[in-house]
C-alpha positions, 0 to 999 in steps of 0.5 A: 500500500503506497504511502505517497513517499518513499523512505529514500525521499525522507532520507534525501531531505534529511541529508540535504538539510543536515548538509546545509546546516553544516555549511552554515556552521550551525548546531541544531539548537542554533538553527532551530532558534533562528528558524523558530522551530523546535529542536525536536522537529528539526532533529526528526527532519534530519533523521528522516523520521518526519514526513515532509514539513509544511511549506511555511516551515521550509521557508523559515528554514531556508531564511535561517540558512541563508539559501538562494532561490534555487537552493530554497526551491530544491529544499521545498521540492524534497519536502513536497515529496514527503507530504501526505497527499489526499487519497482518491475516494475509496482508496482505503480498504473498506472495513467495519470500523470506518469513521462516522460522518463528519458534521458539516457545521463543526466550528471552533476548537481551532487550538485543539485541532492545531495541537493534534496536527502538530502531533500528527506531523511530528510522530516519533515511531518509538512513542506513538502519540495518544491524546485523551479528550475528556470533559463534562457531558455535552462538550462535543468530545466525539464530534471533535474526535471525528472531525479531527480524524477526518481533518488529519486523514491525509497524514494516515494513509494506512487507515482510519479506525473508530471503535465505540467503547460504550463507556456509559453502557451498563456493560462497556465493551470489553478490551478483548472484544474491541481488539477482535473487531480492530484486528479483523478491520485491519485484515487479520483473518478470523481463524488467526485472531487469538482468544485471550486479551493479552494475545490479541493486544500483542498481535494488534501492536505487531500489526500496526507497528509499521502502519500509519493509522489513526485510531479513535477510541470513543467513549472509554470508561476507564484506563484498564479498558484503554491500555490494551488498545494502544499501539506500542510503536509505529507512526500511529495516532490514537484519540481517546474520548471519555467523560472521565479524565483517565488521569491514570493513563501514562505519557499521554497528551491531553486535549482540554475542551471547555464550553464555547466562547459566546461568539463561538456558540453564536457561530455554531447557531449561525451555521445551523439556522443560517446567518439571516435569522441570527443577523435579525436577532443578534442579541437574542442569539447571544442570550440563547448561547448564554442560556445554553451555558455555551455547551455545544450539545445544548446550542446544537439542540436549540439550533436544530429546534429552530431549524425545524421551525423556520418561522419561529423567532429566536427570542421566543425560545430565549423567553422559554429557556429563561424559565429555569424549570423548563430549560432542560425540557426544551433542550431536546430535539429528536433523540438529542437530549441534554438531560439524557446526556447528563443522566448517563453519567449520573447513573454510573455513580455510586449512591453516596456520590449521587447524593453528594452531586444532587445535594451540592445543588442546594448550596447558595453560592456559585461554588461549594466547599467540601465541608459545606457539601458534607453538611448538605449530604450528611457525609463526613468531610473526607467522604465529601472531598472524595466524592467531589473529586470523583465528580470532577473526574467524571466531568460533573463538577469543575474544580476551582484552579487554586482553592478547594472548591467546586462548581457546576456548569449551569445546566448541570446545576439544573439537572442536579436540582431536578434530581434532588427534587425527584429523589429526596423527600421535602422533609429531607431537603429542609433538614439538610438546609437547616443543618447546613445553615446552623453549622455555617452560621456557627462557624461564621460567628466564631470566625468573626469573633476573631476580630471582636475588640471586646474579646481581644481576638481570643480564639472562640470556643463555640465553633461547630468543628473546633478541630477544623476551625480557622486557626487564626485571624488570617484563616478566619478572614479567608473563610468568611470571604470565601463563604460569604454567600453561604453564611448570608443565605444561612442568616436569611434562612435562620430569620425565615425559620424563626431562629431570631436569637441565632440571627442577632447573635451572628450579626453581633459577632460580625460587627467588628469584622464589618468595620474592617470590611466596609467595602462589602457594601450591601451585604452589611446593610442586609445583615444588620437589617435582618438583625434589627428585625430579629431583635424586634421579633424577640422583643429585645429593645436593648438589642434593637437599638444596638443593631439599628445603630449598626444599620445606620453605620452600614447605610452611611459608610458601606453604601453611602445611602445617607437618607436611609442612614438618617432613618435608622439613626433616628429610629435608634435615637427614639428607642435609646431615649425610650429605654434610657440607654445614653451610650446608644443615644450618643452613637445614634446622635453621631450616626444621624449627624454624619447623615445630616452632613452628607445630606448637605445640612451642615449646621444641623450636623454640627449641633447634633455632633456636639450633642453626641460628644456631650452625651458620650462624655458623660458616660464612663464606659469603654463603649462610650469612650469609643463612641466619643472618639468616633464622633470627634473624628467626624466632627473635626472633618466637618468643621474643616470642611466649613472653614473652621480649620483651627477648631477642627485641628483642636478636635482631632488633637483631642482625639489623638491625645485620648488614644495616646492615653489609652482607653481602659477595657479596650485593646491596644490594637483597636485604639491604635486604629482610632489613633491612625484615623485621628492622625489622618484628620490631623494631617488634613487639617495641618495641610489646610493650614499650610503646615506641609511637613507636619501634615505629610508626617501625620498622613504617612503614619496613618497610611502605614498603619491602614496598609499594615492592618489591611484596611483598604477602605481607610488606606485608599482615602488616606493615600489620596490625601497624601497624593494631594499634599505631595502635588501641592509640594510639587513632588509630582512623581511621588504624587502621581504614584500615590494618587494612581494607587488610590484611584485604583483602590477607590474605583474597586470599592465604588468609593464616593471620593473616586471623582476626587482621584480622577480630578487629581490624576488630570491635574497631575497629567492632563493628557491622561485625564481621559484614561483615568475615568472612574 
C-alpha cells in the first residue's frame, strides 16, 4: 500500500538539510532558534523520521540558512515529496470500523485541532502519540474526535479506525472484544485472531507497528479498558474520548475542551439556522448561547429546534429557556437530549456520590466547599472531598484552579436540582438546609469573633468543628470571604425559620469584622437589617437599638445611602431615649449627624455632633469612650470642611491625645486604629493650614498603619490625601504614584471620593485625564 513517499525521499531531505546546516556552521539548537522551530522537529527532519514539513516551515528554514532561490526551491521540492497527499475516494480498504460522518457545521476548537496536527506531523515511531479528550457531558468530545480524524486523514494513509467503547453502557465493551473487531478491520483473518486479551493486544501492536493509522477510541470508561488498545510503536495516532479524565493513563497528551466562547456558540447557531435569522436577532442569539451555558450539545439542540421551525423567532425560545424549570425540557430535539446526556453519567455513580452531586445543588453560592457539601449530604468531610473529586473526574463538577472548591456548569446545576427534587423527600431537603445553615452560621460567628475588640481576638470556643476551625485571624478572614454567600443565605434562612436569637447573635459577632470590611457594601446593610428585625421579633429593645445603630453605620459608610442612614439613626435615637440607654443615644446622635452632613445640612450636623460628644462624655464606659472618639473624628472633618480649620485641628488633637492615653477595657490594637484615623484628620487639617511637613508626617503614619492592618477602605482615602499634599509640594512623581494607587483602590470599592482621584490624576497629567475615568 503506497504511502505517497518513499523512505529514500525522507532520507534525501534529511541529508540535504543536515548538509546545509553544516555549511552554515550551525548546531541544531542554533538553527532551530533562528528558524523558530523546535529542536525536536528539526532533529526528526534530519533523521528522516518526519514526513515532509509544511511549506511555511521550509521557508523559515531556508531564511535561517541563508539559501538562494534555487537552493530554497530544491529544499521545498524534497519536502513536497514527503507530504501526505489526499487519497482518491475509496482508496482505503473498506472495513467495519470506518469513521462516522463528519458534521458539516463543526466550528471552533481551532487550538485543539492545531495541537493534534502538530502531533500528527511530528510522530516519533518509538512513542506513538495518544491524546485523551475528556470533559463534562455535552462538550462535543466525539464530534471533535471525528472531525479531527477526518481533518488529519491525509497524514494516515494506512487507515482510519473508530471503535465505540460504550463507556456509559451498563456493560462497556470489553478490551478483548474491541481488539477482535480492530484486528479483523485491519485484515487479520478470523481463524488467526487469538482468544485471550493479552494475545490479541500483542498481535494488534505487531500489526500496526509499521502502519500509519489513526485510531479513535470513543467513549472509554476507564484506563484498564484503554491500555490494551494502544499501539506500542509505529507512526500511529490514537484519540481517546471519555467523560472521565483517565488521569491514570501514562505519557499521554491531553486535549482540554471547555464550553464555547459566546461568539463561538453564536457561530455554531449561525451555521445551523443560517446567518439571516441570527443577523435579525443578534442579541437574542447571544442570550440563547448564554442560556445554553455555551455547551455545544445544548446550542446544537436549540439550533436544530429552530431549524425545524423556520418561522419561529429566536427570542421566543430565549423567553422559554429563561424559565429555569423548563430549560432542560426544551433542550431536546429528536433523540438529542441534554438531560439524557447528563443522566448517563449520573447513573454510573455510586449512591453516596449521587447524593453528594444532587445535594451540592442546594448550596447558595456559585461554588461549594467540601465541608459545606458534607453538611448538605450528611457525609463526613473526607467522604465529601472524595466524592467531589470523583465528580470532577467524571466531568460533573469543575474544580476551582487554586482553592478547594467546586462548581457546576449551569445546566448541570439544573439537572442536579431536578434530581434532588425527584429523589429526596421535602422533609429531607429542609433538614439538610437547616443543618447546613446552623453549622455555617456557627462557624461564621466564631470566625468573626476573631476580630471582636471586646474579646481581644481570643480564639472562640463555640465553633461547630473546633478541630477544623480557622486557626487564626488570617484563616478566619479567608473563610468568611470565601463563604460569604453561604453564611448570608444561612442568616436569611435562620430569620425565615424563626431562629431570631441565632440571627442577632451572628450579626453581633460580625460587627467588628464589618468595620474592617466596609467595602462589602450591601451585604452589611442586609445583615444588620435582618438583625434589627430579629431583635424586634424577640422583643429585645436593648438589642434593637444596638443593631439599628449598626444599620445606620452600614447605610452611611458601606453604601453611602445617607437618607436611609438618617432613618435608622433616628429610629435608634427614639428607642435609646425610650429605654434610657445614653451610650446608644450618643452613637445614634453621631450616626444621624454624619447623615445630616452628607445630606448637605451642615449646621444641623454640627449641633447634633456636639450633642453626641456631650452625651458620650458623660458616660464612663469603654463603649462610650469609643463612641466619643468616633464622633470627634467626624466632627473635626466637618468643621474643616466649613472653614473652621483651627477648631477642627483642636478636635482631632483631642482625639489623638485620648488614644495616646489609652482607653481602659479596650485593646491596644483597636485604639491604635482610632489613633491612625485621628492622625489622618490631623494631617488634613495641618495641610489646610499650610503646615506641609507636619501634615505629610501625620498622613504617612496613618497610611502605614491602614496598609499594615489591611484596611483598604481607610488606606485608599488616606493615600489620596497624601497624593494631594505631595502635588501641592510639587513632588509630582511621588504624587502621581500615590494618587494612581488610590484611584485604583477607590474605583474597586465604588468609593464616593473616586471623582476626587480622577480630578487629581488630570491635574497631575492632563493628557491622561481621559484614561483615568472612574
